[in-house]
C-alpha positions, -999 to +999 in steps of 0.1 A: -001+001+000+028+025+010+045+014-021+016+020-042+009+054-028+046+067-033+044+053-071+012+075-075+028+104-061+058+102-081+033+100-113+016+132-101+048+148-095+062+141-129+028+158-145+033+187-124+071+193-134+057+195-170+036+226-168+005+205-153+000+187-192-016+154-178-019+122-194-059+123-189-079+151-197-080+182-173-111+201-178-126+232-160-160+216-161-184+211-143-172+242-122-173+278-135-135+290-124-107+284-147-077+264-135-042+282-133-027+256-159-030+257-198-042+224-216-005+219-231+011+229-261-008+218-293-034+203-272-071+212-284-098+208-260-137+211-262-159+216-232-197+215-239-227+220-214-263+221-210-281+242-182-317+238-176-336+259-153-373+265-149-387+296-129-421+299-117-438+331-107-471+341-099-484+347-133-460+332-157-434+303-160-399+307-176-382+276-192-345+281-202-321+259-220-285+273-220-261+257-242-227+267-234-194+258-249-154+264-244-127+260-269-094+259-255-060+254-273-024+253-261-003+279-280+034+287-285+043+271-250+027+249-221+022+283-201-001+297-228-037+292-239-062+307-260-097+301-254-131+308-270-163+308-246-199+314-253-235+303-249-267+301-271-299+304-251-335+290-258-359+310-238-395+302-236-423+323-213-456+312-208-482+337-193-509+321-170-532+351-172-533+355-213-519+320-222-492+339-243-462+319-251-429+337-263-398+319-275-367+334-283-333+318-292-302+339-292-264+338-288-254+353-254-222+364-241-191+353-264-156+354-250-123+354-269-091+356-249-057+340-234-044+329-202-008+327-194+008+308-165+029+336-144+044+314-116+047+274-113+059+264-078+058+227-088+090+235-109+108+236-075+118+202-072+129+206-035+094+219-027+074+190-046+098+159-046+085+126-034+102+112-002+107+075-010+118+068+026+088+083+046+052+074+038+041+097+064+056+126+052+038+122+017+007+122+037+010+155+053+000+187+043+032+211+041+036+251+041+048+248+006+014+232-004-004+267+003+020+285-022-002+284-053+003+283-089-007+319-108-020+327-140-034+358-154-062+359-183-076+384-205-104+384-227-128+405-248-166+400-245-189+403-275-226+408-270-245+406-302-273+430-309-305+423-289-288+398-269-298+396-232-276+413-207-268+382-187-265+400-152-302+398-151-328+371-148-341+356-181-377+363-179-370+400-183-365+394-219-395+416-231-380+446-214-359+464-242-338+483-216-323+449-205-312+443-239-280+453-258-294+476-287-261+474-304-232+450-310-210+457-277-173+449-270-159+450-233-128+438-217-124+413-189-094+403-168-085+383-138-061+360-121-064+322-109-046+305-084-044+267-078-033+247-048-026+207-047-031+188-013-019+151-008-025+143-044-061+141-041-075+176-032-074+206-057-083+242-048-089+268-074-097+305-068-106+331-094-107+368-091-118+387-122-135+419-134-159+418-162-175+442-186-148+467-178-160+503-190-196+497-186-217+510-155-227+472-150-194+459-145-189+429-125-165+420-097-165+384-089-148+356-070-152+318-077-138+292-054-135+256-063-126+225-041-121+195-061-116+159-048-104+126-065-114+096-052-095+061-049-111+051-081-094+078-103-120+078-130-145+097-104-141+130-088-164+156-070-164+192-065-182+222-046-180+257-057-193+290-045-194+321-069-201+357-059-209+381-085-211+419-075-222+446-097-236+480-101-258+480-131-270+517-142-307+506-142-306+498-104-291+531-098-272+533-064-281+497-054-256+471-053-268+436-068-251+404-058-252+369-072-245+345-045-242+309-063-234+274-049-229+245-070-218+210-065-217+179-086-193+153-101-172+141-133-166+105-146-135+099-167-145+074-197-111+073-211-082+093-210-093+121-236-131+120-227-152+130-195-188+133-184-201+156-157-233+166-139-240+192-113-268+213-095-265+251-089-287+274-068-287+310-057-289+315-021-305+348-025-334+335-044-354+300-038-366+301-073-332+300-089-325+263-093-304+248-122-293+214-134-262+210-154-249+184-178-216+183-200-186+166-214-150+174-222-132+159-249-097+166-264-073+163-295-041+152-279-011+165-299+010+175-270+046+187-274+068+191-245+089+223-240+124+210-233+146+238-219+182+234-217+197+247-184+230+264-191+239+263-153+231+222-152+251+220-184+281+238-168+279+219-136+279+186-157+307+197-177+328+205-145+316+172-131+328+154-165+364+171-163+366+164-128+358+125-134+383+126-165+412+139-141+402+113-116+404+087-140+437+100-153+450+101-119+439+065-111+453+053-146+489+067-137+486+054-102+477+019-120+507+023-142+531+030-114+517+002-095+523-020-124+560-008-128+566-016-094+553-051-097+573-057-127+605-045-107+595-067-080+591-098-103+624-092-120+642-091-088+621-122-074+631-140-105+667-132-101+668-142-066+653-176-075+679-180-101+708-174-075+693-197-050+691-224-076+728-221-086+740-221-050+718-254-047+736-270-077+771-265-065 
């Protein structure tokens, strides 16, 4: 058991030292946060989901199907990732009073951006090496585990004309002041941090400012805790997402979304994952969502092999020392061989001399 656990840690440690490219797919789904690490150079990853939720009010019902997608590509190096995120919404409103039914299908917010890994603590081999002699030390949380990997990301939002401002409830579709009356572009930026504990727990924190430049800009924090079970195909997560915004339509009021989400994922094979989760808003008993999705990738990973000049110099010095030591040993062996030959000659002469005396 101890041997198996150490072997698992060695495999995990090897993956971490390769800028978090993993032999199995590493998806952001089913959570809403973005991990600190990129998918890996020349890896193309697709993450598709469906969010279904129904809201019932006193005079009408609102049924929404929200189809989301994410396309991620490892570009130039293992630290850089390009991504394209977006959603397509089917919205159906039924009025109990008039019997009126309205259905709309639109493309909602689309994001194009990049993420770059700024700091990777797992590159420090002294901090994250496996202790082969102590099973207990490999099973304890250390201070260095709290030093996270850090990445920064930047994206541009594109809101198509007449699309819904996604900071508000979908049932407000009919009110024109909640729609964008023209194609709108706004920037978004933030940072993500990622910690690993005991090879089974991953903590991701994302801090972001969205729709910068508009009165309805969003300040958000998303915290995701992921646990991998003994069966490596299964994992579970719990997440909290807080969105704080100051929309102009609400004047001086501050609107806060307080979402909780939990669910799990199943790894079908190394390149395909299914997931499911439920989500609810703590400020509203009428905001409950069910999510389904999957992630897959085209793995054309290319490792970045960097030459460490200091290490090369150290290896050259070591080889020089070894050559000098070998030469020294060779000279000593030659000298010893000459001494042995002299001794043999003297010994043979002495034997001959003794034999002559014996004959006389």
